[in-house]
KEKOLDREN-560216 format. One record per residue (C-alpha): residue in three letters; y, x, z. Coordinates in steps of 0.05 Angstrom, whole numbers, plus 5000, padded with zeros to 4 digits. Example, Ala and Ser with C-alpha at 12.3 -4.5 7.8 and 13.67 -1.06 7.14 Angstrom:
2
ALA491052465156
SER497952735143
This chain:
503
MET773420332661
LYS775020692731
ASN767420662749
PHE765220872680
ARG768721562674
ILE765421542748
GLU758321472723
LEU759521922666
SER763422452702
TRP758122532753
LEU751422512710
VAL755823092664
THR758323382725
ILE750123532739
LEU748123762676
LEU753924242680
GLY750524382754
PHE743324412727
LEU746424962678
THR751625392726
THR745925462782
ASP740125742729
ARG744026092680
ALA740626652712
GLN734226402708
ALA733926202643
SER730726722606
SER725126782648
LYS724525962636
ASN719125772582
VAL723925192554
VAL719325012503
GLY714424892549
ASP720124442587
LEU720323942527
GLY714524072474
SER710223692469
THR713823042487
SER715922432467
TRP720621912487
GLN723421252470
LEU731521052481
VAL733820622548
LYS739920642530
PHE747020962498
LEU753421132564
GLY758521232510
SER767321522523
ASP768820952494
ASP767220552556
LYS761220142508
THR753320232537
LEU748920102472
VAL741819852477
PRO737019812430
ASP733419182423
ASP725919482426
ARG726220222449
SER719320352422
ARG723620312353
TYR727820872368
THR724821492390
ILE724322352396
THR719322802405
PHE720423452403
GLU713323932380
SER713824582413
ASP713625052345
GLY720824832345
SER721024152292
VAL721723512324
SER721022742286
VAL726222242305
ARG724521392283
ILE732621122289
ASP730320342273
CYS725820232214
ASN728420942191
ARG724121632200
GLY727422202209
HIS724823082220
GLY729623722236
THR729524292294
TRP731024392353
LYS732225102397
SER734425162471
SER738525862476
GLY738025712556
LEU735725292610
ASN737024562607
GLN741424882536
ILE739824412468
GLU741624412404
PHE739123972334
GLY738724222260
PRO740223902203
MET735823222207
ALA733022832143
LEU732722162145
THR730121632114
ARG734421112082
ALA732120422091
MET735219812090
CYS734719642171
PRO738219052203
PRO745319202231
ALA745519592296
PRO750319942327
LEU745620532336
ASN743520632269
ASP749820912254
ARG751121222323
ILE744621622333
PRO747022082264
LYS753122182272
ASP752222332347
TRP746122832328
PRO749723472310
TYR754123492376
VAL749023452431
ARG748924012471
SER745624002538
TYR739423642575
MET737223452634
ARG730723112660
LYS731322692730
GLU726722192762
GLY721922352694
HIS727722012632
LEU730822542599
PHE738922532596
LEU742322802521
ALA749122992530
LEU754123062484
MET760023682471
ALA766923412497
ASP763922892541
GLY763222512483
GLY757822022521
ILE749422142539
TYR743321892511
GLU737921612561
PHE731221692545
GLU724521442585
PRO717421742569
MET713921412507
ALA706721142529
ALA701621612511
GLU697721572451
GLY692020942450
THR695220612505
LYS694719882495
ARG700019502489
ALA700318752474
ALA706418292465
VAL708817482463
LYS711517232401
GLY716416722391
THR721416392365
ALA728316112401
ALA733215542375
TYR738115062400
ARG740014432382
GLU749114362364
ARG749814632285
MET753815222291
ALA753315972269
LEU753116552339
PRO758916992338
ALA758117702307
ASP757718002385
ALA752417512407
VAL746217832447
LEU740217402450
GLU735717672517
VAL729317462530
ALA724917672581
LEU716817482600
GLU715917482683
ASP711017382738
ALA713516762766
SER708016662812
LYS710817052887
ALA714216432934
ASP720716492961
ALA721617142921
PRO726717292846
ALA720817292791
GLU719118012776
VAL721318222701
ILE715618452675
ALA718718622608
ARG724218502566
VAL727418532495
ARG733718452467
LYS737118322396
GLU744118432371
HIS747217922325
PRO740217572319
GLY742717062264
SER741616382257
PRO736115912291
PRO730515962298
ILE731216662325
ALA724317142318
PHE722617462379
GLU717217952410
ILE716618262479
THR712718822480
TYR708818992563
ASP703619262582
PRO697618932591
ALA695319292662
LYS700718952684
ILE698118202675
ASP694417952741
PRO689517252710
ARG691417052782
HIS697216992765
ALA703016522737
TYR707616852669
SER713016572643
VAL719016712596
TRP726416552598
ALA730816702558
ARG739316762540
ILE744616932494
THR750617162512
VAL757317292485
GLY760217862513
ASP759517692595
GLN759617052578
LEU754216612571
MET753716192516
PHE745915902508
THR740615862564
THR732815662571
MET733415132637
GLN726415172645
ASN720915772642
TYR715715722590
PRO708415922610
VAL704716422569
LEU698016902586
THR695016652625
GLN692115902663
GLY689515582597
ASN697315912562
SER696516442498
ASN701516862476
GLU707116462434
VAL712116022459
THR719015652425
VAL724115672460
LEU730415142465
LEU735915442500
GLN741814952511
ARG748515042543
PRO749715202608
THR751314642653
GLU757514392667
PRO759213982733
ILE764313422715
ALA771513452718
GLY774213462792
SER768813662817
SER763614382827
PRO757813932853
GLU753114742848
ALA758015092888
GLY756614592948
LEU749515042936
SER752615632955
GLY748316033006
LEU742816072969
PRO737216102987
ALA736815493026
THR731815003051
PHE731314243051
GLY727713823092
GLY726013173111
THR720912583116
LEU719712103066
PRO716511463054
CYS708111533039
ALA705010923010
ASP698810953046
CYS700111353105
PRO705911493154
GLY709811923121
ILE710112473086
ARG714313143110
TYR718113493051
GLN721614163048
VAL724914522986
ASN726515212978
LEU732515262928
LEU732716012905
ALA739016312876
ASP735016482819
HIS733515862790
THR726715732826
PHE724115292868
VAL718615302923
SER717214552949
ARG712014383000
MET709313643021
THR705013473080
TYR700912813089
GLU701612643155
GLU695012383195
ARG691412763130
ASP691513393145
SER693713503071
GLY698213873028
PHE700914022957
ASP706214602942
GLU710014592881
ARG713915262844
GLY718115242787
SER725815212759
TRP731414822778
GLN737414652737
LEU743114102743
ALA743813522690
ASN749613522648
ASP751412982692
GLY753613602737
ARG750213162805
THR743113132785
LEU738213642807
VAL731313692759
MET725714182782
GLN720714292732
ARG715314742726
GLY713414972667
ASN715514342609
GLU714113942659
THR720213472706
ARG716013552769
GLU722613152813
GLN729912922813
PHE734612862864
ALA741212672870
LEU746013212894
LEU749912712944
ASP753213342975
GLY752114202993
ASN748013943047
THR744313323018
LEU738513102963
ARG736312412954
LYS730012432913
LEU731311892855
ASP724411592812
ALA720511882754
ASN727211652702
GLY732111942751
ASN734711302780
GLU735611202848
ILE730410922893
GLU732410112912
SER730810122979
LYS732510063057
LEU727810783072
ASN731211433079
TYR729811903014
ASP734612403047
LEU733113183054
LYS738913533093
ARG739614173083
THR737614663151
PRO741515143186
GLN737115663176
PHE733415813105
THR726015813104
PRO720716113072
ILE714615713051
GLU707716273068
GLN702216133027
SER696916243089
SER701715743133
LEU699515153085
GLY693414863136
ALA688814453092
GLY689115033045
ASN686314922973
ALA682414392975
SER674414522927
LEU673314292866
GLU667614092878
ASN664113612934
THR670913332941
TYR673512582925
TRP679412722880
LYS684011962861
LEU686511912796
ALA694511962800
SER697512072739
LEU695112192667
GLY699112642632
ASP706212562674
THR704511852673
ALA702911492740
VAL697811162756
ALA696610602809
SER689710212826
ALA688909462804
SER689309052857
GLN682408862888
GLN678709462838
GLN676310012859
GLU682510692849
PRO680211162792
HIS677211742820
LEU671612312807
VAL666912702848
PHE663113332827
ASN656913572865
SER654814092876
GLU647214082874
ASN646313782805
HIS651913842773
HIS652813232756
VAL660912802769
SER660912142780
GLY667211652801
SER670511102765
GLY673910922718
GLY677810322759
CYS673209772729
ASN666610172713
ARG662810672743
LEU662411332708
THR657211992705
GLY656912502661
SER654113392675
TYR659813912678
GLU658814732679
ILE664015162714
ASN665515952693
GLY671116142728
ASP677715702704
GLN674115492645
LEU671114632660
SER666214222606
LEU665613612614
GLY659213272587
GLU660012532555
MET661212002599
ALA657411362617
SER659210802644
THR658010182662
MET659809482611
MET663309132657
ALA671008852625
CYS676308732677
LEU682308302681
LYS686208982703
GLY685609652687
MET682109662625
ASP687710112590
THR688710702646
GLU680410732648
GLN680410772569
ALA686011352580
PHE682811632631
LEU675611682593
LYS680311912539
ALA682312502576
LEU677012752610
SER673812852542
GLN679913372524
VAL678613802582
LYS677914452579
THR680414882637
TRP682614702714
LYS686014882775
ILE688114722848
THR694314782890
GLY693114532959
GLN690513882961
HIS691613722881
LEU687213802818
GLU689813902755
LEU685213842682
PHE688014212623
ASP686314152549
ILE684614702497
ASP692814782490
GLY694114822566
LYS697514102569
LEU696513732623
VAL692013162628
ALA690712892691
ARG693313082753
LEU688012902812
GLU689412732888
ALA684013032942
HIS682612423000
HIS677512313045
MET671012203024
LYS670211463022
């Protein structure tokens, strides 16, 4: 309450200061030129009742000042017209407002703005924003400029849901954000967000309006959501949902879950205090001396990891989000909708790698990563091998979708080689030789029908058939470090391959 009073008093003092200092200049100032022909959208209302009201969609709460003294407003689904005048610098009054009476969804600002309209007495323009102050310290409305007419806008549309069969409290708020998740070892940049008060029952529809000029097709973008009641987090997404680039659309469905709570008597996440933190170690490798592994956990529940294969001069970087599972002791690292890695959180200084199903690996070898004394960022430029090339590289099949692939004994491993000279792809399905044509256009990859020999093998035929099916679905590709990922038309991963020395 004290901080609020200080902030409100500070803003009112600034407004009064403008009035006092510049009153002598008021007669020569063209006040209409200051506000005339400007349009604004509401950012928030800071009230004297210690409450801040924020619109679900700023573009639905707007005000336009005309140079002839007329004013147009939008309050959610209603439109209004009236007049405005200024008797001195930074002074303003509104005349009666004629407002339509459509039945908008309930929202505190819908009732508040018409009631406050007659009591606006002063304004200030500061750092590009407009502040309208009510008389008697009644509160302050903050606006930002509306996008110029003709400015392109776009939107991410979707629905948010949770599995629990329960109604949300009346004061629940849904917040959904679009963010750039491309930056390593740094909090994701929020591009745009939307708030919905009284969101109702799931599925809850939402629309995030954003400026297309802020989207870089080379970057990765995702959506997260949460539902709060006051200061209490009620539901949240446990992963990021990719959108817009890298084969993803502008529509998304997000699933929210209750926040993870540690098991009774322990607080493992508290052991992860002091984030960001780096965990590192050398883990076993099936066909190399070892894998130097580094995991960086950031405080905003994102991670960056690096695996470097010893004696291969190759490595692989990953980035995504992390959460603790319901048991409070399993660290789950995800990218998009995929679970990439799982670790047992033994304590605040030790992560133990688990298998793909989240179980302990039965081995006497070391699978522990230890927290390092200092956080060490992973710089993209520091990976010696960089990104492998799609063409003229031996790509060994590592997984089909999320299912790891192992070569059958005494048989050739499934692989592909894209030949840049003749645009032919050749390789093996693990039993039969494969050959075909391909075309590349940016991140688009089109594979012609694959021809194969007709041998029958005792093992590996199921994998080969699944591999051929996956190749027939490929529409886009992406290389990160030494890994090639192939996606279908919906942006779903169908195969992942690893770069190896040519054989």
